[in-house]
C-alpha positions in Angstrom: 9.5 -2.8 -26.9 9.8 -2.6 -30.6 9.4 0.8 -32.2 10.9 2.6 -35.1 11.2 5.7 -32.9 14.0 6.0 -30.4 13.3 6.3 -26.6 14.5 9.9 -26.9 12.1 10.6 -29.7 9.2 9.0 -27.8 10.0 11.1 -24.7 9.5 14.2 -26.7 6.0 13.1 -27.9 2.7 12.4 -26.3 -0.1 9.9 -27.2 -2.5 11.4 -29.6 -5.4 10.1 -27.5 -4.4 12.8 -25.0 -4.6 15.9 -27.2 -6.9 18.4 -25.5 -9.4 18.7 -28.3 -10.8 15.7 -30.2 -11.8 17.6 -33.3 -13.7 16.0 -36.1 -10.5 16.0 -38.3 -7.0 16.1 -36.8 -5.4 19.6 -36.5 -1.9 18.3 -36.5 0.1 15.3 -37.8 -0.5 12.1 -36.0 2.1 9.3 -36.6 2.3 5.7 -35.7 5.7 4.6 -34.5 6.8 4.5 -38.2 7.8 8.1 -38.5 8.3 11.2 -36.4 5.4 13.6 -36.7 5.8 17.2 -37.7 4.8 19.7 -35.0 1.6 21.6 -35.5 2.3 24.4 -37.9 0.9 28.0 -37.9 -1.9 27.3 -40.3 -3.0 24.1 -38.5 -3.0 26.2 -35.3 -5.2 28.6 -37.0 -7.6 25.9 -38.2 -7.8 24.6 -34.6 -8.5 28.1 -33.2 -11.2 28.8 -35.7 -12.8 25.4 -35.1 -12.8 25.9 -31.3 -14.4 29.3 -31.7 -17.1 27.9 -33.9 -17.7 25.1 -31.4 -18.3 27.7 -28.7 -20.4 29.9 -30.9 -22.4 27.4 -33.0 -22.4 24.6 -30.4 -23.6 27.0 -27.8 -26.5 28.0 -30.0 -27.3 24.3 -30.4 -27.0 23.6 -26.7 -23.9 21.4 -27.2 -20.6 21.5 -25.4 -17.4 21.3 -27.5 -17.2 17.5 -27.3 -20.8 17.0 -28.4 -20.5 19.5 -31.1 -17.4 17.9 -32.5 -19.2 14.5 -32.5 -22.1 15.9 -34.6 -22.5 16.3 -38.4 -22.6 20.0 -37.9 -19.2 19.8 -36.1 -17.8 17.9 -39.1 -19.1 20.6 -41.4 -17.4 23.2 -39.2 -14.0 21.5 -39.5 -14.1 22.0 -43.3 -15.4 25.5 -42.9 -12.3 26.3 -40.8 -10.1 24.6 -43.4 -11.5 26.7 -46.2 -11.0 29.9 -44.2 -7.3 29.0 -43.7 -6.3 27.2 -47.0 -8.8 28.7 -49.5 -12.0 27.2 -51.0 -10.9 23.6 -51.4 -13.9 22.0 -49.7 -17.7 22.0 -50.5 -19.2 23.3 -47.3 -21.0 26.4 -45.9 -21.2 27.9 -42.5 -24.9 27.5 -42.7 -24.4 23.8 -42.6 -22.2 24.0 -39.6 -24.8 26.3 -37.9 -27.8 24.2 -38.8 -27.8 20.6 -37.5 -30.8 19.6 -39.6 -29.0 20.7 -42.8 -25.9 18.9 -41.9 -27.8 15.8 -41.0 -29.8 15.9 -44.1 -26.6 15.9 -46.2 -25.1 13.1 -44.1 -28.3 11.0 -44.5 -28.3 11.5 -48.2 -24.8 10.0 -48.5 -24.6 7.4 -45.8 -25.7 4.6 -48.2 -22.8 5.5 -50.6 -20.9 2.3 -51.6 -17.4 2.6 -49.9 -14.8 -0.1 -50.1 -11.8 0.7 -47.9 -9.2 -1.9 -49.0 -6.4 -0.7 -46.7 -7.1 -1.1 -43.0 -5.1 -2.3 -40.0 -5.0 -3.4 -36.4 -2.3 -5.2 -34.3 -2.1 -8.7 -33.0 -2.7 -9.4 -29.3 0.8 -10.8 -28.7 2.6 -8.1 -30.5 5.9 -6.7 -29.2 5.0 -3.3 -30.7 3.7 -2.3 -27.3 4.4 1.5 -27.5 0.7 2.5 -27.7 -0.3 0.1 -24.9 2.6 1.0 -22.6 1.7 4.7 -22.9 -2.0 4.1 -22.2 -1.1 2.1 -19.1 1.2 4.9 -17.8 -1.5 7.5 -18.5 -4.0 5.5 -16.5 -1.7 4.8 -13.6 -0.7 8.4 -13.4 -4.4 9.3 -13.0 -4.5 11.5 -16.0 -7.3 9.5 -17.6 -9.3 7.6 -15.0 -11.1 5.6 -17.8 -7.8 3.8 -18.4 -7.5 2.6 -14.8 -10.3 0.1 -14.8 -8.3 -2.7 -16.2 -4.8 -3.3 -17.8 -4.7 -1.9 -21.4 -4.1 -4.4 -24.2 -3.7 -4.3 -27.9 -7.2 -5.8 -28.2 -8.7 -2.9 -26.2 -6.7 -0.4 -28.4 -7.3 -2.0 -31.7 -9.4 -5.0 -32.6 -12.3 -4.3 -30.2 -12.5 -0.8 -31.9 -12.3 -2.2 -35.4 -16.0 -3.0 -36.0 -17.1 0.2 -34.2 -14.8 2.6 -35.9 -15.0 1.0 -39.4 -18.6 0.0 -39.6 -20.5 2.1 -37.1 -18.6 5.4 -37.0 -18.0 5.5 -40.7 -19.9 4.9 -43.9 -17.5 2.1 -44.9 -19.4 -0.9 -46.3 -16.5 -3.3 -47.0 -13.0 -3.3 -45.7 -9.8 -5.3 -46.2 -7.6 -6.2 -43.3 -3.9 -5.8 -44.1 -0.6 -6.3 -42.3 3.1 -5.6 -42.5 5.8 -8.2 -42.4 9.1 -8.3 -40.5 12.3 -10.4 -40.7 11.5 -11.1 -37.1 8.5 -13.3 -37.1 7.0 -12.0 -33.9 6.9 -8.4 -35.2 4.5 -9.0 -38.0 1.4 -6.7 -37.4 -0.7 -9.8 -38.1 0.2 -13.2 -39.5 -1.6 -14.4 -42.5 -3.5 -16.9 -40.4 -4.6 -14.1 -38.0 -5.9 -12.0 -40.9 -7.9 -14.9 -42.3 -9.3 -15.7 -38.8 -10.3 -12.1 -38.3 -12.0 -12.1 -41.7 -14.0 -15.3 -40.7 -14.9 -13.9 -37.3 -16.3 -10.6 -38.5 -18.1 -12.1 -41.5 -19.7 -14.8 -39.5 -20.9 -12.2 -37.0 -22.2 -9.9 -39.7 -23.8 -12.7 -41.7 -22.4 -11.2 -44.8 -19.1 -10.5 -46.6 -18.0 -7.3 -44.8 -14.3 -8.1 -44.6 -11.6 -9.2 -47.0 -8.0 -9.9 -46.2 -4.5 -9.9 -47.6 -1.8 -12.5 -47.4 1.7 -11.1 -47.0 4.4 -12.4 -49.2 8.2 -11.8 -48.5 10.4 -12.4 -51.5 13.9 -13.5 -50.6 13.2 -14.6 -47.0 14.2 -18.2 -46.3 11.3 -20.5 -47.2 9.3 -17.6 -48.7 7.8 -19.7 -51.6 6.6 -22.4 -49.1 5.1 -19.7 -47.0 3.5 -18.2 -50.0 1.8 -21.5 -50.7 0.6 -21.8 -47.1 -0.8 -18.2 -47.4 -2.5 -18.8 -50.7 -4.2 -21.9 -49.1 -6.1 -19.4 -46.8 -7.9 -18.1 -49.9 -7.0 -14.4 -49.5 -8.6 -11.9 -51.7 -5.3 -10.4 -52.7 -1.6 -10.4 -51.8 0.7 -7.7 -50.4 4.4 -7.1 -50.3 6.9 -4.5 -49.1 9.7 -4.1 -51.5 11.9 -2.5 -48.7 11.6 -5.8 -46.9 11.3 -5.2 -43.1 9.5 -2.0 -42.7 9.3 -2.3 -39.0 13.1 -2.7 -38.6 14.5 -0.8 -41.6 17.9 -0.8 -39.9 18.3 -4.6 -40.2 16.1 -5.2 -43.3 17.9 -8.2 -45.0 15.6 -9.0 -47.8 14.5 -6.0 -50.0 13.4 -6.9 -53.4 12.3 -5.5 -56.8 8.9 -6.0 -58.4 10.6 -6.7 -61.7 13.1 -9.3 -60.5 12.6 -12.3 -62.8 14.6 -14.7 -60.6 12.7 -13.8 -57.3 9.5 -11.9 -57.4 8.3 -13.5 -60.7 8.3 -16.9 -59.1 5.8 -15.6 -56.6 3.6 -14.0 -59.3 3.5 -17.4 -61.1 2.1 -19.0 -57.9 -0.4 -16.3 -57.4 -1.8 -16.5 -60.9 -2.1 -20.4 -60.6 -4.0 -19.8 -57.3 -6.5 -17.4 -59.0 -5.1 -14.2 -57.4 -5.5 -11.1 -59.6 -4.5 -8.3 -57.3 -1.0 -7.6 -56.0 -0.7 -4.8 -53.5 2.8 -3.3 -53.0 3.8 -0.8 -50.3 5.8 2.1 -51.9 6.8 5.6 -50.8 6.5 6.9 -47.3 10.3 7.5 -47.6 11.0 11.2 -47.1 14.5 12.6 -47.5 15.1 12.3 -43.8 14.3 8.6 -43.9 16.5 8.1 -46.9 19.4 9.7 -45.0 18.9 7.2 -42.1 18.4 4.1 -44.3 20.2 4.9 -47.6 20.5 1.1 -48.4 16.7 0.9 -49.0 16.4 4.0 -51.3 16.5 1.9 -54.5 13.6 -0.3 -53.3 11.2 2.4 -52.1 10.3 4.2 -55.4 8.4 2.9 -58.4 11.2 2.3 -60.9 10.4 -1.4 -60.8 6.7 -1.2 -61.3 6.3 -0.6 -65.0 8.2 -3.6 -66.3 6.5 -5.9 -63.8 3.1 -4.7 -64.9 4.1 -5.2 -68.6 5.4 -8.7 -68.0 2.3 -9.7 -65.9 -0.8 -8.3 -67.7 -2.9 -11.0 -65.9 -2.2 -9.3 -62.6 -3.3 -5.9 -61.2 -0.6 -4.0 -59.4 -2.0 -1.7 -56.7 0.6 0.7 -55.4 -0.1 1.5 -51.8 0.2 5.1 -50.7 0.5 5.9 -54.5 4.2 5.9 -53.7 3.9 9.4 -52.1 7.4 10.1 -50.7 6.9 12.8 -48.2 5.0 11.2 -45.3 7.2 11.8 -42.3 8.7 14.9 -44.1 7.8 18.5 -44.2 4.6 19.0 -46.4 6.0 22.4 -47.3 8.7 20.5 -49.3 6.1 18.7 -51.3 4.0 21.8 -51.9 7.2 23.7 -53.1 8.2 20.9 -55.3 4.9 20.8 -57.0 4.7 24.6 -57.4 8.2 24.6 -58.9 7.9 21.6 -61.1 4.3 20.5 -61.4 5.3 17.1 -59.9 5.3 15.4 -56.6 8.1 12.9 -55.8 7.3 9.3 -56.9 3.5 9.8 -57.2 4.0 11.6 -60.4 6.4 8.8 -61.5 3.6 6.3 -60.8 1.1 8.3 -62.8 3.5 8.3 -65.8 3.7 4.5 -66.0 0.7 3.7 -68.1 1.9 6.0 -70.9 5.5 5.0 -70.6 4.9 1.3 -70.6 1.6 0.9 -72.4 0.0 -0.9 -69.5 -3.5 -0.7 -68.0 -3.0 -2.8 -64.8 -1.3 -0.2 -62.5 -3.5 1.4 -59.7 -2.9 4.0 -57.1 -4.1 3.5 -53.5 -4.6 6.7 -51.5 -4.0 5.2 -48.0 -2.1 7.4 -45.6 -1.2 10.0 -48.2 -4.7 11.3 -48.2 -4.9 11.4 -44.3 -1.6 13.2 -44.1 -1.9 15.7 -46.8 -5.5 16.7 -46.0 -4.3 17.7 -42.5 -0.9 19.0 -43.3 -1.4 20.8 -46.7 -4.7 20.2 -48.5 -3.3 21.9 -51.6 -0.9 19.0 -51.9 -3.9 16.6 -51.4 -5.7 18.3 -54.3 -2.5 18.1 -56.4 -2.0 14.4 -55.6 -5.6 13.6 -56.7 -5.3 15.6 -59.8 -2.0 14.0 -60.7 -3.2 10.4 -60.1 -6.4 10.9 -62.1 -4.7 12.6 -65.0 -2.1 9.9 -65.3 -3.7 6.6 -64.2 -7.3 7.6 -64.9 -10.2 8.1 -62.5 -10.9 4.3 -62.9 -7.5 3.4 -61.5 -7.4 5.3 -58.2 -8.5 3.2 -55.2 -9.9 4.1 -51.8 -7.9 3.1 -48.7 -7.4 4.9 -45.4 -4.7 3.0 -43.5 -7.2 3.1 -40.6 -7.2 2.4 -37.7 -4.0 4.3 -37.2 -5.8 7.6 -37.7 -9.0 6.5 -36.0 -12.3 6.1 -37.8 -12.0 6.8 -41.5 -15.1 9.0 -41.6 -13.2 12.3 -41.5 -11.1 11.1 -44.6 -14.4 10.0 -46.3 -15.8 13.5 -45.6 -12.6 15.0 -46.9 -12.8 13.4 -50.3 -16.6 14.0 -50.5 -16.0 17.7 -50.1 -12.6 18.2 -51.8 -12.3 20.0 -55.1 -9.1 20.8 -57.0 -8.9 24.6 -57.2 -9.9 26.1 -60.5 -6.5 27.7 -61.0 -4.8 24.4 -60.4 -7.0 22.7 -62.8 -6.3 25.2 -65.6 -2.5 25.3 -65.0 -1.9 21.5 -64.9 -4.8 20.2 -66.9 -6.5 18.5 -64.0 -10.1 17.5 -64.3 -12.5 18.5 -61.5 -13.3 15.9 -58.9 -17.0 16.9 -59.0 -19.8 16.2 -56.3 -19.6 13.7 -53.6 -21.8 11.2 -55.4 -20.6 12.1 -58.9 -18.9 9.6 -61.3 -15.3 10.4 -60.2 -15.7 10.1 -56.5 -18.1 7.2 -56.8 -15.5 5.3 -58.8 -12.7 6.1 -56.2 -14.8 5.3 -53.1 -16.0 1.9 -54.3 -16.4 1.3 -58.0 -12.7 0.7 -58.8 -12.2 -1.6 -55.9 -15.4 -3.4 -56.7 -14.1 -4.2 -60.2 -10.8 -5.3 -58.9 -12.3 -7.7 -56.4 -15.3 -8.9 -58.4 -18.0 -7.2 -56.4 -21.3 -5.9 -57.9 -22.1 -2.8 -55.8 -25.9 -2.9 -56.1 -26.1 -6.6 -55.2 -23.6 -6.1 -52.4 -25.5 -3.1 -50.9 -28.7 -5.1 -51.0 -27.1 -8.0 -49.1 -25.3 -5.7 -46.6 -28.5 -3.7 -45.9 -29.9 -6.9 -44.4 -27.0 -8.1 -42.3 -26.4 -7.8 -38.5 -24.0 -4.8 -38.9 -26.7 -2.8 -40.8 -29.1 -3.5 -37.8 -26.4 -2.6 -35.3 -25.7 0.7 -37.1 -29.4 1.6 -37.3 -29.7 1.1 -33.6 -26.5 2.9 -33.0 -27.7 5.9 -35.0 -31.2 5.9 -33.3 -29.5 6.1 -29.9 -27.3 9.0 -31.0 -23.9 8.0 -32.3 -20.9 9.0 -30.3 -17.7 8.8 -32.4 -14.6 9.1 -30.2 -12.7 11.1 -32.8 -9.6 9.4 -31.3 -6.5 8.8 -33.4 -3.9 6.2 -32.3 -0.3 7.4 -32.4 1.8 10.3 -31.4 1.8 14.1 -31.7 4.3 16.8 -30.9 3.0 18.6 -27.8 2.3 22.3 -28.2 4.1 23.4 -25.1 3.8 21.8 -21.6 0.9 19.4 -21.3 -1.7 20.0 -18.6 -2.6 16.5 -17.8 -5.2 17.6 -15.3 -7.4 18.1 -18.4 -7.7 14.4 -18.8 -8.6 13.5 -15.2 
């Protein structure tokens, strides 16, 4: 079994699918096996308690049990009411919306045709050795904790790909997605091979009858034969390329081929091939390297930040460099550290450095993707989420911040979509740091972030795309799904720190 968490660490966690309450938004940090999750903090517990109380009160008035209430648009509104009550008025929502299903549904219907391109999504290959999720689900089923898991042997396909279409295109307002992957120095431990990503793209698009899914090809500078592999990947006609400067992110302890984006002798050879192949977008994993991770893997520290981005962007103006996770450092670390840093300095490690690059280097081809950082900070400390958005927009421009969710790791992306639709930077924060407001859900800033910016990067005309997508099979499937009463699972796939002993009889 391959995992970045040790057996001892895993023994102290439980699968996030088994948390007692599948709330519309998570009420504690959910991790993949890439980092150890923080335990539920006091304010997250308070959000959960308030949300449960509203489910009983408002759901009871609506004739719904907790599960059904949490699956409703009113339940989603209630989640943000609870967040506002605990963290302050960060989200545009009212208790009337949570108490009035018709009001909540009217708002959801008004926004469901918003053009959203999620260009950062994942699932795992069927033959993966990263079997942690599957092994835990099998154990849960065999122990009788969740009888739904005893019908058949659990597989990665059950856990991931079979859910992909439902959770991306039926349970969320996403219109177009991009399938991504992560490389490894051990070939079998790639999330997906380049061929598998291309095959999944074809399978889904053929079924839909429209261009619903794009894909990456992963490039690995320095690995033996990497330029030949790059040629083979480019022959698959990917929409963009993606690399990890720390090399093997799955096995950081043995990563042998970290690289720099501004390495003229290595990386630049790859960029040259990409330009000749017509590729314009280069996505690069940065950040997610909290101080605790640095302590464990100090040899990779110099490859995880954005010190190599500016020169590469200046040398290659014909390419767009999309920095995944916007280089946010503190995923896997204590969110209080990020908040304290921002309150003390007005900066957030590495994301602020990324935002400085256009002014420092005089470039206009550097973009920030919000995958994972948004999911984590929205749950852990929404004031950090607001600060990150303000920082990125101020430095890069609202036209250079791109929507990505890192789903399916945190389940359907709808709760993240709702988070951005409702989020506003507090007025005091705006005044102190010179941040512009985010504005309404369908205003120019959020419209650009949700889809406009990605559309420009990938050569898509939103109005034409929406017309085509409104006529495809997935649109018909979603209409039927909504007509019959949608039932989002609200599941997240990963691990959480248990809050005391787990009563597994709850899951029988």
